[in-house]
Backbone of each chain as ProteinMPNN parsed JSONL, in Angstrom:
{"seq_chain_A": "XXXXXXXXXXXXXXXXXXXXXXXXXXXXXXXXXXXXXXXXXXXXXXXXXXXXXXXXXXXXXXXXXXXXXXXXXXXXXXXXXXXX", "coords_chain_A": {"N_chain_A": [[29.85, 42.499, -33.736], [26.914, 44.252, -33.122], [24.452, 45.072, -30.531], [21.869, 45.052, -31.649], [22.228, 43.47, -33.879], [22.92, 41.072, -32.662], [20.516, 40.43, -31.362], [18.798, 40.154, -33.555], [19.994, 38.006, -34.816], [19.593, 36.001, -32.869], [16.775, 35.841, -32.902], [16.277, 34.97, -35.54], [17.587, 32.49, -35.603], [16.262, 31.05, -33.581], [13.624, 31.077, -34.52], [13.848, 29.606, -36.853], [14.861, 27.105, -35.934], [12.899, 26.237, -34.109], [10.656, 26.416, -35.53], [8.755, 28.596, -35.666], [6.777, 31.543, -36.329], [8.67, 34.343, -36.986], [7.766, 36.799, -36.152], [6.394, 36.323, -33.832], [8.253, 36.289, -31.932], [8.849, 38.365, -29.662], [10.097, 40.986, -27.527], [8.867, 40.967, -24.877], [7.491, 38.644, -24.847], [6.696, 35.368, -23.548], [9.311, 33.068, -23.287], [9.463, 30.125, -23.231], [6.779, 29.333, -23.662], [6.134, 30.573, -26.083], [7.891, 29.41, -27.907], [7.153, 26.873, -27.534], [8.566, 25.062, -25.838], [9.699, 22.125, -24.312], [11.356, 20.518, -21.497], [13.362, 19.039, -22.685], [13.685, 20.265, -25.157], [14.712, 22.679, -24.322], [17.363, 22.147, -23.775], [18.316, 21.744, -26.353], [18.013, 24.342, -27.292], [19.889, 25.71, -25.762], [22.292, 24.527, -26.625], [22.252, 25.33, -29.259], [22.48, 28.134, -29.014], [24.976, 28.298, -27.777], [26.579, 27.247, -29.781], [26.242, 29.132, -31.795], [27.212, 31.494, -30.676], [29.514, 30.954, -29.301], [30.107, 30.57, -26.53], [29.764, 29.141, -23.199], [26.911, 28.005, -21.358], [25.155, 27.881, -18.221], [22.924, 26.205, -15.889], [22.369, 28.031, -13.884], [22.665, 30.466, -15.198], [20.246, 30.684, -16.456], [18.328, 31.146, -14.592], [16.872, 33.527, -14.227], [15.698, 33.916, -16.623], [12.929, 34.502, -18.396], [11.518, 35.76, -20.416], [11.903, 36.726, -23.923], [13.37, 39.067, -23.939], [14.818, 38.806, -21.592], [16.453, 36.692, -22.344], [17.857, 37.864, -24.499], [19.285, 39.811, -23.084], [20.898, 38.23, -21.451], [22.496, 36.901, -23.368], [23.739, 39.022, -24.683], [25.227, 40.029, -22.564], [26.944, 37.851, -22.114], [28.305, 37.706, -24.559], [29.599, 40.123, -24.485], [31.258, 39.727, -22.25], [32.848, 37.736, -23.266], [34.207, 39.048, -25.284], [35.663, 40.901, -23.928]], "CA_chain_A": [[28.395, 42.385, -33.793], [26.293, 45.106, -32.098], [23.335, 44.448, -29.822], [20.738, 44.825, -32.572], [22.582, 42.31, -34.715], [22.829, 39.88, -31.802], [19.091, 40.127, -31.155], [18.236, 39.666, -34.821], [20.562, 36.67, -35.0], [18.879, 35.091, -31.956], [15.396, 35.664, -33.392], [16.293, 34.155, -36.766], [18.006, 31.117, -35.268], [15.194, 30.394, -32.815], [12.441, 30.902, -35.381], [14.114, 28.509, -37.781], [15.021, 25.831, -35.222], [11.677, 25.788, -33.439], [9.598, 26.506, -36.532], [7.701, 29.557, -35.317], [6.813, 32.799, -37.065], [9.63, 35.23, -36.302], [7.045, 37.935, -35.562], [5.918, 35.981, -32.478], [9.384, 36.457, -31.006], [8.851, 39.765, -29.234], [10.868, 41.086, -26.28], [8.178, 40.632, -23.635], [6.791, 37.353, -24.983], [7.323, 34.297, -22.757], [10.21, 32.263, -24.126], [9.107, 28.71, -23.341], [5.44, 29.164, -24.231], [6.133, 31.012, -27.486], [8.606, 28.419, -28.725], [6.601, 25.56, -27.15], [9.727, 24.272, -25.425], [9.696, 21.303, -23.102], [12.689, 20.535, -20.885], [14.336, 18.478, -23.636], [13.945, 21.303, -26.17], [15.544, 23.73, -23.716], [18.763, 21.749, -23.963], [18.636, 22.039, -27.756], [18.149, 25.792, -27.436], [21.176, 26.1, -25.163], [23.363, 24.078, -27.526], [22.162, 26.206, -30.436], [23.033, 29.447, -28.649], [26.42, 28.132, -27.549], [27.21, 27.028, -31.09], [26.19, 30.366, -32.576], [27.908, 32.627, -30.07], [30.837, 30.539, -28.848], [30.353, 30.536, -25.088], [28.98, 28.083, -22.554], [25.864, 28.471, -20.447], [24.849, 26.959, -17.122], [21.556, 26.3, -15.377], [22.28, 29.278, -13.109], [22.479, 31.582, -16.128], [18.86, 30.743, -16.933], [17.382, 31.276, -13.475], [16.005, 34.704, -14.361], [15.27, 34.058, -18.02], [11.516, 34.159, -18.609], [11.066, 36.336, -21.691], [12.965, 36.868, -24.923], [14.255, 40.165, -23.527], [15.756, 38.226, -20.607], [17.436, 35.893, -23.1], [18.73, 38.794, -25.219], [20.187, 40.454, -22.103], [21.885, 37.217, -21.045], [23.438, 36.632, -24.458], [24.534, 40.248, -24.891], [26.196, 40.065, -21.457], [27.945, 36.789, -22.331], [29.131, 38.109, -25.706], [30.456, 41.219, -24.006], [32.289, 39.126, -21.39], [33.766, 36.963, -24.117], [35.025, 39.958, -26.086], [36.494, 41.8, -23.087]], "C_chain_A": [[27.789, 43.297, -32.706], [25.041, 44.434, -31.516], [22.146, 44.14, -30.729], [20.996, 43.595, -33.452], [22.497, 41.005, -33.913], [21.365, 39.463, -31.644], [18.47, 39.561, -32.433], [18.722, 38.241, -35.118], [19.818, 35.646, -34.128], [17.483, 34.799, -32.499], [15.355, 34.736, -34.61], [16.591, 32.691, -36.453], [16.886, 30.372, -34.546], [13.963, 30.126, -33.676], [12.64, 29.722, -36.318], [14.142, 27.162, -37.042], [13.698, 25.319, -34.67], [10.424, 26.037, -34.283], [8.424, 27.365, -36.058], [7.869, 30.795, -36.189], [7.711, 33.769, -36.297], [8.931, 36.413, -35.633], [6.486, 37.624, -34.175], [7.022, 36.158, -31.444], [9.544, 37.945, -30.704], [9.494, 39.854, -27.851], [10.129, 40.616, -25.035], [7.413, 39.312, -23.715], [7.489, 36.291, -24.138], [8.076, 33.329, -23.661], [9.686, 30.838, -24.329], [7.762, 28.504, -24.029], [5.427, 29.524, -25.716], [6.787, 29.971, -28.394], [8.106, 26.994, -28.47], [7.72, 24.601, -26.749], [9.393, 23.405, -24.217], [11.137, 21.257, -22.578], [13.758, 19.981, -21.828], [14.699, 19.512, -24.705], [14.848, 22.407, -25.621], [17.025, 23.424, -23.891], [19.2, 22.048, -25.404], [18.848, 23.542, -27.952], [19.505, 26.261, -26.891], [22.335, 25.732, -26.099], [23.414, 24.972, -28.774], [22.798, 27.569, -30.155], [24.547, 29.353, -28.468], [27.169, 28.005, -28.878], [27.282, 28.332, -31.883], [27.062, 31.471, -32.015], [29.237, 32.252, -29.412], [31.119, 30.719, -27.38], [29.513, 29.421, -24.485], [28.01, 28.692, -21.547], [25.621, 27.422, -19.371], [23.388, 27.14, -16.711], [21.357, 27.618, -14.63], [22.035, 30.479, -14.014], [21.005, 31.777, -16.479], [17.834, 30.977, -15.821], [16.404, 32.432, -13.642], [15.464, 34.878, -15.773], [13.834, 33.566, -18.182], [11.038, 34.616, -19.997], [12.229, 36.382, -22.685], [13.917, 38.0, -24.541], [15.279, 39.673, -22.511], [16.863, 37.451, -21.322], [18.403, 36.81, -23.852], [19.758, 39.394, -24.256], [21.29, 39.492, -21.677], [22.944, 37.037, -22.133], [24.325, 37.849, -24.723], [25.617, 40.354, -23.805], [27.318, 39.047, -21.69], [28.876, 37.143, -23.497], [30.108, 39.184, -25.278], [31.591, 40.678, -23.133], [33.335, 38.401, -22.225], [34.726, 37.884, -24.864], [35.972, 40.803, -25.233], [37.736, 41.062, -22.554]], "O_chain_A": [[28.098, 43.146, -31.524], [24.634, 43.362, -31.964], [21.5, 43.1, -30.594], [20.096, 42.8, -33.722], [22.06, 39.974, -34.425], [21.026, 38.287, -31.778], [17.704, 38.598, -32.384], [17.968, 37.395, -35.6], [19.461, 34.564, -34.595], [17.061, 33.644, -32.55], [14.515, 33.841, -34.698], [15.939, 31.782, -36.966], [16.596, 29.216, -34.853], [13.338, 29.071, -33.569], [11.72, 28.937, -36.55], [13.516, 26.197, -37.481], [13.403, 24.126, -34.747], [9.295, 25.887, -33.814], [7.272, 26.93, -36.048], [8.948, 31.063, -36.716], [7.524, 33.984, -35.099], [9.442, 36.968, -34.66], [6.142, 38.536, -33.424], [6.767, 36.176, -30.24], [10.264, 38.671, -31.388], [9.44, 38.893, -27.084], [10.719, 39.922, -24.208], [6.76, 38.912, -22.751], [8.714, 36.295, -24.014], [7.548, 32.842, -24.66], [9.49, 30.399, -25.463], [7.614, 27.617, -24.871], [4.777, 28.848, -26.514], [6.308, 29.69, -29.492], [8.564, 26.039, -29.097], [7.808, 23.481, -27.251], [8.865, 23.896, -23.219], [12.028, 21.884, -23.15], [14.915, 20.399, -21.779], [15.857, 19.625, -25.109], [15.645, 22.995, -26.353], [17.836, 24.321, -24.124], [20.304, 22.539, -25.642], [19.745, 23.961, -28.684], [20.173, 27.102, -27.493], [23.24, 26.534, -26.328], [24.489, 25.315, -29.266], [23.561, 28.087, -30.97], [25.299, 30.207, -28.938], [28.241, 28.579, -29.067], [28.274, 28.598, -32.561], [27.595, 32.29, -32.764], [30.0, 33.13, -29.01], [32.258, 30.994, -27.003], [28.665, 28.83, -25.154], [28.264, 29.749, -20.968], [25.851, 26.231, -19.581], [22.716, 28.085, -17.122], [20.302, 28.244, -14.732], [21.296, 31.396, -13.656], [20.569, 32.892, -16.763], [16.629, 31.002, -16.071], [15.243, 32.331, -13.245], [14.836, 35.893, -16.076], [13.562, 32.367, -18.113], [10.252, 33.931, -20.653], [13.379, 36.114, -22.335], [15.121, 37.914, -24.784], [16.448, 40.058, -22.551], [18.038, 37.535, -20.965], [19.612, 36.578, -23.853], [20.945, 39.475, -24.571], [22.454, 39.872, -21.555], [24.142, 37.024, -21.849], [25.525, 37.709, -24.958], [26.76, 40.716, -24.081], [28.494, 39.35, -21.486], [30.082, 36.909, -23.43], [31.281, 39.169, -25.651], [32.737, 41.109, -23.255], [34.531, 38.442, -21.938], [35.897, 37.558, -25.055], [36.954, 41.352, -25.735], [38.543, 41.652, -21.836]]}, "seq_chain_B": "XXXXXXXXXXXXXXXXXXXXXXXXXXXXXXXXXXXXXXXXXXXXXXXXXXXXXXXXXXXXXXXXXXXXXXXXXXXXXXXXXXXXXXXXXXXXXXXXXXXXXXXXXXXXXXXXXXXXXXXXXXXXXXXXXXXXXXXXXXXXXXXXX", "coords_chain_B": {"N_chain_B": [[37.46, 2.187, -5.428], [37.817, 1.714, -8.857], [38.828, -0.687, -11.027], [40.344, -0.588, -14.206], [40.434, -2.217, -17.414], [36.884, -2.273, -16.867], [34.945, -4.943, -16.052], [32.559, -7.709, -15.934], [31.375, -8.393, -12.626], [32.238, -6.023, -11.533], [31.665, -4.189, -13.537], [28.908, -4.367, -13.472], [28.379, -2.939, -11.221], [28.285, -0.401, -12.088], [26.12, 0.031, -13.759], [22.499, -0.125, -14.011], [21.178, -2.225, -15.225], [20.402, -5.723, -15.685], [21.129, -9.172, -16.566], [18.859, -10.555, -18.936], [19.541, -8.184, -20.227], [21.902, -6.804, -20.52], [23.925, -4.694, -22.179], [26.477, -3.809, -22.454], [29.751, -4.902, -22.185], [32.242, -4.255, -21.408], [33.944, -1.607, -19.844], [36.116, 0.939, -20.523], [37.047, 3.275, -19.458], [37.858, 6.832, -19.268], [38.985, 9.016, -21.787], [40.358, 12.027, -22.492], [37.901, 13.091, -21.695], [36.143, 11.562, -23.125], [34.187, 8.723, -23.023], [34.866, 5.206, -23.112], [33.668, 2.196, -24.323], [32.62, -1.281, -24.686], [30.943, -3.917, -26.521], [30.566, -7.273, -27.132], [28.935, -8.977, -29.641], [26.915, -11.578, -29.051], [25.5, -14.783, -30.007], [23.236, -15.335, -28.542], [22.163, -12.973, -27.793], [19.498, -10.834, -26.857], [18.68, -8.902, -28.618], [19.207, -9.726, -31.139], [18.21, -10.304, -34.431], [17.59, -12.59, -36.857], [20.702, -12.641, -38.161], [21.577, -10.28, -37.329], [22.266, -7.46, -35.214], [19.901, -5.419, -33.71], [18.351, -2.136, -34.359], [17.153, -1.228, -31.974], [18.737, -2.576, -30.151], [21.193, -1.328, -30.59], [20.616, 1.272, -29.718], [20.066, 0.754, -27.033], [22.543, -0.218, -26.252], [24.114, 2.113, -26.561], [22.867, 3.758, -24.663], [23.438, 2.329, -22.327], [26.183, 2.453, -22.368], [26.511, 5.164, -21.893], [25.379, 5.195, -19.356], [27.22, 3.646, -17.966], [29.392, 5.337, -18.034], [28.446, 7.464, -16.443], [28.057, 6.04, -14.055], [30.692, 5.276, -13.498], [31.949, 7.756, -13.046], [30.556, 8.662, -10.784], [31.241, 6.644, -8.984], [33.975, 7.116, -8.773], [33.847, 9.415, -7.313], [33.028, 8.401, -4.975], [30.281, 8.295, -4.553], [26.772, 7.453, -4.453], [25.437, 5.702, -7.235], [23.375, 7.264, -9.543], [20.222, 6.497, -11.174], [19.871, 6.654, -14.624], [17.764, 7.979, -17.188], [16.53, 7.622, -20.503], [15.877, 10.504, -22.293], [15.516, 11.473, -24.872], [16.226, 10.455, -28.251], [18.153, 11.583, -30.818], [18.945, 12.46, -34.207], [19.785, 9.958, -35.097], [21.891, 7.825, -36.788], [22.394, 5.019, -38.684], [24.733, 3.111, -40.166], [25.433, 0.53, -40.747], [24.326, -2.718, -39.676], [25.415, -4.461, -36.846], [26.868, -7.768, -36.751], [26.613, -11.155, -35.465], [29.284, -11.893, -33.356], [30.689, -9.583, -33.892], [32.507, -6.836, -32.451], [31.478, -4.158, -30.653], [32.628, -0.867, -30.425], [32.555, 1.807, -28.535], [32.163, 5.304, -28.248], [31.536, 7.933, -26.036], [30.644, 11.244, -25.835], [30.204, 14.102, -23.857], [28.057, 16.702, -24.587], [26.603, 18.744, -23.427], [25.604, 19.701, -20.176], [22.907, 20.502, -18.479], [20.087, 21.993, -16.802], [19.526, 19.695, -15.343], [19.738, 17.724, -17.173], [21.602, 15.622, -19.397], [23.258, 15.958, -22.374], [24.414, 13.832, -24.757], [26.814, 12.792, -27.261], [27.119, 10.058, -29.281], [29.27, 7.638, -30.725], [29.478, 4.67, -32.541], [31.648, 2.138, -33.264], [32.904, -0.503, -35.386], [35.783, -2.069, -35.274], [37.672, 0.147, -37.124], [35.617, 1.293, -38.393], [32.953, 3.494, -38.552], [29.785, 2.787, -37.471], [27.403, 3.633, -36.386], [25.72, 6.52, -35.021], [24.549, 9.001, -32.731], [22.658, 11.593, -31.023], [21.839, 11.811, -27.618], [19.584, 12.461, -25.021], [19.754, 12.438, -21.556], [18.305, 12.016, -18.427], [18.926, 12.247, -14.951], [17.551, 10.385, -12.408], [16.094, 10.575, -9.058], [16.317, 8.201, -7.845], [18.591, 5.722, -6.662], [21.062, 3.401, -7.828]], "CA_chain_B": [[38.388, 2.205, -6.571], [37.359, 0.884, -9.963], [39.943, -1.052, -11.907], [40.037, -0.579, -15.631], [39.047, -2.13, -17.876], [35.876, -2.705, -15.913], [34.151, -6.031, -16.651], [31.919, -8.614, -14.979], [30.664, -7.838, -11.472], [32.657, -4.633, -11.369], [30.888, -3.421, -14.515], [27.518, -4.345, -13.017], [28.231, -1.928, -10.171], [28.161, 0.909, -12.743], [24.867, 0.151, -14.521], [21.373, -0.748, -13.299], [20.6, -3.353, -15.96], [20.852, -7.082, -15.377], [20.889, -10.13, -17.646], [19.583, -10.641, -20.212], [19.515, -6.897, -20.934], [23.18, -6.107, -20.372], [24.402, -4.412, -23.538], [27.874, -3.356, -22.387], [30.49, -5.926, -21.439], [33.538, -3.721, -20.959], [34.078, -0.148, -19.775], [37.572, 1.136, -20.524], [37.411, 4.525, -18.8], [37.703, 8.115, -19.956], [40.171, 9.614, -22.424], [39.977, 13.369, -22.924], [36.479, 13.255, -21.392], [35.324, 10.662, -23.936], [34.192, 7.399, -22.399], [35.11, 4.128, -24.063], [33.05, 0.944, -23.853], [32.522, -2.33, -25.709], [30.01, -5.037, -26.414], [30.708, -8.34, -28.126], [27.595, -9.464, -29.994], [26.823, -13.037, -28.967], [24.309, -15.253, -30.746], [22.048, -15.404, -27.677], [21.749, -11.611, -27.419], [18.049, -10.718, -27.097], [18.429, -7.937, -29.688], [19.58, -10.301, -32.436], [17.146, -10.789, -35.315], [18.37, -13.194, -37.937], [22.102, -12.622, -37.726], [21.944, -8.873, -37.108], [21.927, -6.735, -33.993], [18.872, -4.482, -34.178], [18.405, -0.711, -34.004], [16.853, -1.121, -30.532], [19.921, -3.033, -29.427], [22.217, -0.28, -30.675], [20.222, 2.383, -28.831], [20.257, 0.284, -25.652], [24.0, -0.263, -26.022], [24.577, 3.497, -26.378], [22.35, 4.23, -23.372], [24.183, 1.674, -21.241], [27.541, 3.017, -22.397], [26.399, 6.446, -21.186], [25.129, 4.875, -17.94], [28.495, 3.191, -17.39], [30.193, 6.553, -17.847], [27.923, 8.16, -15.255], [28.358, 5.198, -12.905], [32.132, 5.344, -13.239], [32.26, 9.076, -12.479], [30.017, 8.707, -9.415], [32.058, 5.739, -8.167], [35.238, 7.811, -8.496], [33.576, 10.417, -6.273], [32.497, 7.667, -3.82], [28.871, 8.638, -4.37], [25.853, 6.457, -4.992], [25.216, 5.874, -8.672], [21.958, 7.519, -9.841], [19.7, 5.822, -12.356], [19.612, 7.576, -15.725], [16.669, 7.622, -18.093], [16.639, 8.232, -21.828], [14.871, 11.53, -22.561], [15.254, 11.45, -26.318], [17.3, 10.034, -29.163], [18.061, 12.449, -31.989], [19.964, 12.364, -35.262], [20.318, 8.587, -35.135], [22.332, 7.358, -38.096], [22.958, 3.662, -38.65], [25.323, 2.827, -41.47], [25.312, -0.921, -40.937], [23.943, -3.415, -38.46], [26.427, -5.438, -36.43], [26.557, -9.2, -36.871], [27.104, -11.987, -34.364], [30.754, -11.961, -33.338], [31.285, -8.245, -33.966], [32.761, -6.142, -31.183], [31.153, -2.726, -30.728], [33.594, -0.014, -29.735], [31.682, 2.983, -28.461], [32.689, 6.514, -27.612], [30.482, 8.844, -25.579], [31.144, 12.589, -25.507], [29.15, 14.957, -23.296], [27.972, 17.988, -25.281], [26.055, 19.758, -22.535], [24.914, 19.271, -18.959], [22.153, 21.681, -18.025], [18.695, 21.747, -16.385], [19.409, 18.317, -14.874], [19.816, 16.806, -18.32], [22.904, 15.487, -20.043], [23.186, 15.688, -23.809], [25.637, 13.153, -25.197], [26.959, 12.376, -28.655], [27.7, 8.713, -29.264], [29.717, 7.017, -31.979], [29.713, 3.239, -32.383], [32.555, 1.626, -34.304], [33.393, -1.884, -35.42], [37.144, -1.779, -35.756], [37.799, 1.584, -37.368], [34.464, 1.721, -39.196], [31.826, 4.065, -37.815], [28.545, 2.149, -37.938], [26.207, 4.324, -35.881], [25.939, 7.69, -34.172], [23.319, 9.713, -32.355], [22.616, 12.398, -29.815], [20.881, 11.252, -26.661], [19.423, 13.246, -23.79], [19.579, 11.54, -20.41], [18.143, 12.711, -17.146], [19.244, 11.415, -13.791], [16.472, 10.379, -11.429], [16.49, 10.618, -7.649], [16.6, 6.832, -7.406], [19.971, 5.261, -6.778], [21.164, 2.036, -8.309]], "C_chain_B": [[37.88, 1.241, -7.644], [38.563, 0.575, -10.847], [39.477, -1.082, -13.349], [40.929, -1.57, -16.361], [38.099, -2.782, -16.886], [34.979, -3.741, -16.602], [33.433, -6.799, -15.538], [31.18, -7.9, -13.867], [31.004, -6.361, -11.249], [31.861, -3.723, -12.312], [29.428, -3.298, -14.053], [27.289, -3.331, -11.891], [28.034, -0.534, -10.775], [26.799, 1.116, -13.392], [23.728, -0.569, -13.793], [20.854, -2.019, -13.966], [21.196, -4.688, -15.506], [20.488, -8.004, -16.541], [19.386, -10.412, -17.754], [19.688, -9.311, -20.957], [20.804, -6.119, -20.702], [23.788, -5.938, -21.768], [25.749, -3.691, -23.551], [28.628, -4.454, -21.659], [31.891, -5.479, -21.027], [33.469, -2.197, -20.939], [35.553, 0.153, -19.592], [38.007, 2.476, -19.939], [37.21, 5.742, -19.68], [39.043, 8.541, -20.556], [39.753, 10.952, -22.986], [38.473, 13.582, -22.795], [35.551, 12.419, -22.281], [35.366, 9.289, -23.275], [34.241, 6.325, -23.478], [34.512, 2.837, -23.516], [32.878, -0.017, -25.025], [31.347, -3.255, -25.455], [30.349, -6.027, -27.521], [29.319, -8.932, -28.384], [27.605, -10.994, -30.005], [25.515, -13.515, -29.612], [23.063, -15.377, -29.873], [21.592, -14.02, -27.205], [20.273, -11.416, -27.783], [17.721, -9.721, -28.206], [18.903, -8.446, -31.06], [18.317, -10.739, -33.179], [17.828, -11.31, -36.566], [19.8, -13.289, -37.441], [22.542, -11.208, -37.357], [21.482, -8.35, -35.751], [21.024, -5.58, -34.407], [19.154, -3.03, -33.774], [18.154, -0.528, -32.507], [18.053, -1.531, -29.698], [21.01, -1.981, -29.441], [21.893, 0.883, -29.736], [20.438, 1.985, -27.369], [21.743, 0.232, -25.309], [24.551, 1.148, -25.77], [24.131, 4.023, -25.008], [23.137, 3.614, -22.214], [25.638, 2.131, -21.206], [27.561, 4.355, -21.662], [26.185, 6.209, -19.696], [26.421, 4.435, -17.257], [29.417, 4.375, -17.131], [29.761, 7.287, -16.575], [28.272, 7.36, -13.995], [29.822, 5.284, -12.507], [32.497, 6.664, -12.554], [31.756, 9.169, -11.036], [30.828, 7.803, -8.479], [33.394, 6.393, -7.815], [35.066, 8.832, -7.378], [33.086, 9.766, -4.976], [31.064, 8.054, -3.503], [28.006, 7.533, -4.957], [25.554, 6.758, -6.449], [23.726, 6.114, -8.933], [21.517, 6.736, -11.077], [19.371, 6.873, -13.417], [18.504, 7.054, -16.615], [16.872, 8.317, -19.434], [15.509, 9.243, -21.993], [14.507, 11.551, -24.03], [16.48, 10.926, -27.054], [17.119, 10.847, -30.431], [19.197, 12.141, -32.971], [20.609, 10.983, -35.293], [20.657, 8.212, -36.577], [22.922, 5.962, -37.928], [23.444, 3.321, -40.05], [25.291, 1.336, -41.783], [24.981, -1.562, -39.605], [25.009, -4.46, -38.11], [25.924, -6.868, -36.589], [27.079, -9.938, -35.631], [28.63, -12.108, -34.474], [31.42, -10.601, -33.419], [31.498, -7.676, -32.563], [32.477, -4.657, -31.387], [32.137, -1.95, -29.861], [32.978, 1.388, -29.715], [32.294, 4.118, -27.667], [31.52, 7.433, -27.272], [31.128, 10.173, -25.209], [29.976, 13.415, -24.96], [29.184, 16.311, -23.997], [27.497, 19.097, -24.349], [25.434, 19.092, -21.318], [24.22, 20.489, -18.391], [20.724, 21.276, -17.713], [18.491, 20.298, -15.915], [19.456, 17.285, -15.971], [21.241, 16.769, -18.859], [22.677, 15.154, -21.505], [24.498, 15.051, -24.213], [25.618, 12.95, -26.712], [27.685, 11.044, -28.624], [28.129, 8.29, -30.663], [30.025, 5.551, -31.695], [30.544, 2.762, -33.582], [32.622, 0.103, -34.241], [34.775, -1.787, -36.053], [37.279, -0.282, -35.922], [36.615, 2.14, -38.146], [33.335, 2.24, -38.313], [30.539, 3.436, -38.347], [27.292, 2.861, -37.453], [26.603, 5.532, -35.044], [24.594, 8.287, -33.804], [23.607, 10.694, -31.229], [21.583, 11.758, -28.9], [20.817, 12.171, -25.451], [19.066, 12.291, -22.659], [19.303, 12.389, -19.185], [18.367, 11.733, -16.015], [18.122, 11.526, -12.779], [17.009, 10.456, -10.014], [16.839, 9.23, -7.131], [18.079, 6.525, -7.579], [19.961, 3.795, -7.17], [21.245, 1.039, -7.156]], "O_chain_B": [[37.555, 0.09, -7.353], [39.229, 1.481, -11.348], [38.378, -1.536, -13.666], [42.08, -1.754, -15.967], [38.461, -3.713, -16.168], [34.336, -3.446, -17.61], [33.673, -6.565, -14.353], [30.454, -6.934, -14.105], [30.16, -5.568, -10.832], [31.441, -2.63, -11.931], [28.8, -2.254, -14.224], [26.158, -2.916, -11.636], [27.663, 0.404, -10.069], [26.363, 2.255, -13.559], [23.969, -1.517, -13.045], [20.159, -2.808, -13.327], [22.323, -4.762, -15.017], [19.658, -7.668, -17.385], [18.711, -10.497, -16.728], [19.898, -9.294, -22.17], [20.787, -4.888, -20.691], [24.118, -6.914, -22.44], [26.112, -3.045, -24.534], [28.18, -4.899, -20.602], [32.63, -6.225, -20.384], [32.997, -1.574, -21.89], [36.176, -0.308, -18.635], [39.198, 2.787, -19.922], [36.503, 5.702, -20.687], [40.089, 8.439, -19.916], [38.889, 11.017, -23.861], [37.844, 14.177, -23.671], [34.329, 12.546, -22.205], [36.441, 8.755, -23.0], [33.737, 6.499, -24.587], [34.807, 2.432, -22.392], [32.976, 0.369, -26.189], [30.834, -3.362, -24.341], [30.412, -5.666, -28.696], [28.622, -9.335, -27.452], [28.228, -11.617, -30.866], [24.557, -12.754, -29.743], [21.955, -15.511, -30.392], [20.74, -13.909, -26.324], [19.845, -11.784, -28.877], [16.588, -9.697, -28.688], [18.985, -7.678, -32.019], [17.471, -11.446, -32.633], [18.547, -10.582, -37.25], [20.079, -13.933, -36.43], [23.721, -10.961, -37.104], [20.444, -8.753, -35.226], [21.339, -4.846, -35.344], [20.047, -2.738, -32.979], [18.858, 0.235, -31.846], [18.352, -0.919, -28.673], [21.679, -1.758, -28.431], [22.771, 1.411, -29.053], [20.931, 2.779, -26.568], [22.146, 0.596, -24.204], [25.362, 1.346, -24.865], [24.908, 4.648, -24.287], [23.461, 4.295, -21.241], [26.251, 2.189, -20.14], [28.49, 4.652, -20.911], [26.737, 6.93, -18.864], [26.684, 4.803, -16.112], [30.133, 4.41, -16.13], [30.587, 7.675, -15.749], [28.721, 7.923, -12.997], [30.15, 5.357, -11.323], [33.266, 6.677, -11.592], [32.452, 9.695, -10.167], [31.072, 8.154, -7.325], [33.888, 6.245, -6.697], [35.985, 9.09, -6.602], [32.77, 10.454, -4.005], [30.674, 8.133, -2.338], [28.435, 6.781, -5.832], [25.434, 7.917, -6.847], [22.897, 5.272, -8.588], [22.338, 6.363, -11.916], [18.681, 7.854, -13.141], [18.328, 5.846, -16.775], [17.329, 9.458, -19.49], [14.335, 8.901, -21.854], [13.332, 11.637, -24.39], [17.601, 10.953, -26.548], [16.056, 10.809, -31.051], [20.253, 11.631, -32.596], [21.817, 10.852, -35.488], [19.807, 8.278, -37.466], [23.836, 5.754, -37.13], [22.659, 3.254, -40.996], [25.141, 0.934, -42.937], [25.306, -1.03, -38.543], [25.443, -5.234, -38.962], [24.722, -7.133, -36.564], [27.877, -9.405, -34.861], [29.176, -12.387, -35.541], [32.589, -10.464, -33.057], [30.767, -7.994, -31.624], [33.138, -3.986, -32.179], [32.433, -2.326, -28.726], [32.893, 2.06, -30.743], [32.855, 3.933, -26.587], [30.639, 7.68, -28.096], [32.037, 10.226, -24.381], [28.889, 13.422, -25.539], [30.212, 16.988, -24.001], [27.929, 20.244, -24.462], [24.809, 18.037, -21.429], [24.869, 21.402, -17.881], [20.205, 20.322, -18.293], [17.405, 19.742, -16.075], [19.237, 16.099, -15.726], [21.979, 17.752, -18.786], [21.989, 14.188, -21.834], [25.565, 15.64, -24.041], [24.564, 12.938, -27.349], [28.744, 10.92, -28.009], [27.441, 8.552, -31.65], [30.733, 5.225, -30.743], [30.179, 2.962, -34.741], [32.423, -0.5, -33.186], [34.906, -1.459, -37.233], [37.034, 0.479, -34.985], [36.604, 3.313, -38.518], [32.827, 1.529, -37.446], [30.239, 3.542, -39.536], [26.225, 2.707, -38.048], [27.675, 5.564, -34.44], [23.607, 8.086, -34.513], [24.648, 10.636, -30.574], [20.573, 11.228, -29.363], [21.842, 12.605, -24.924], [18.183, 11.444, -22.799], [19.998, 13.375, -18.937], [18.04, 10.55, -16.112], [17.778, 12.623, -12.339], [18.218, 10.41, -9.791], [17.546, 9.078, -6.135], [18.729, 7.0, -8.51], [19.016, 3.055, -6.898], [21.336, -0.167, -7.388]]}, "name": "protein", "num_of_chains": 2, "seq": "XXXXXXXXXXXXXXXXXXXXXXXXXXXXXXXXXXXXXXXXXXXXXXXXXXXXXXXXXXXXXXXXXXXXXXXXXXXXXXXXXXXXXXXXXXXXXXXXXXXXXXXXXXXXXXXXXXXXXXXXXXXXXXXXXXXXXXXXXXXXXXXXXXXXXXXXXXXXXXXXXXXXXXXXXXXXXXXXXXXXXXXXXXXXXXXXXXXXXXXXXXXXXXXXXXXXXXXXXXXXXXXXXXXXX"}
């Protein structure tokens, strides 16, 4: 899976799970506000990502994640680590 | 040191609840990271309606089973047991309601611990029959038991 495919996969999964228009998921858009996530929903998002990509995430991983681009970068890095 | 199975006063050291809202009467420890606990449904249980144990009782039993797991782990570390709060209950499925005399046999598996929240998956059995399951999010407060 290349980076574009990973990003498209993330967008589709998040749009479906959190019932938002996929076009609102833009790289610089704020993640929590766009998906209307509270702290409980954040856990669901993490579980969803882990299930889709097969790695585990920690609170530390999310310290710098504010936008969708931040999330894409994190997941691409984790996928790369998993494959190497 | 906590002796297993954990019952009576020893069990009460793991959970914050007190009678008449104690919905776990035995904690059997952890096997492969899955915690094992029980409740025998007595006829004076406050969650009995008619002859059946209610949905609220099942949710409380699952929450206390999760609390006992947390309490047990903290006790093993010789740390004060924090009080946990239910954040949400999701995907609750109840196949049948327990009756007076039934023994609930409950397994708690942790799916994720992140952002100060613990997501668990619970399965409640009577004998070998799965009667209920759910996901539950629990957050640990600063208060200690």
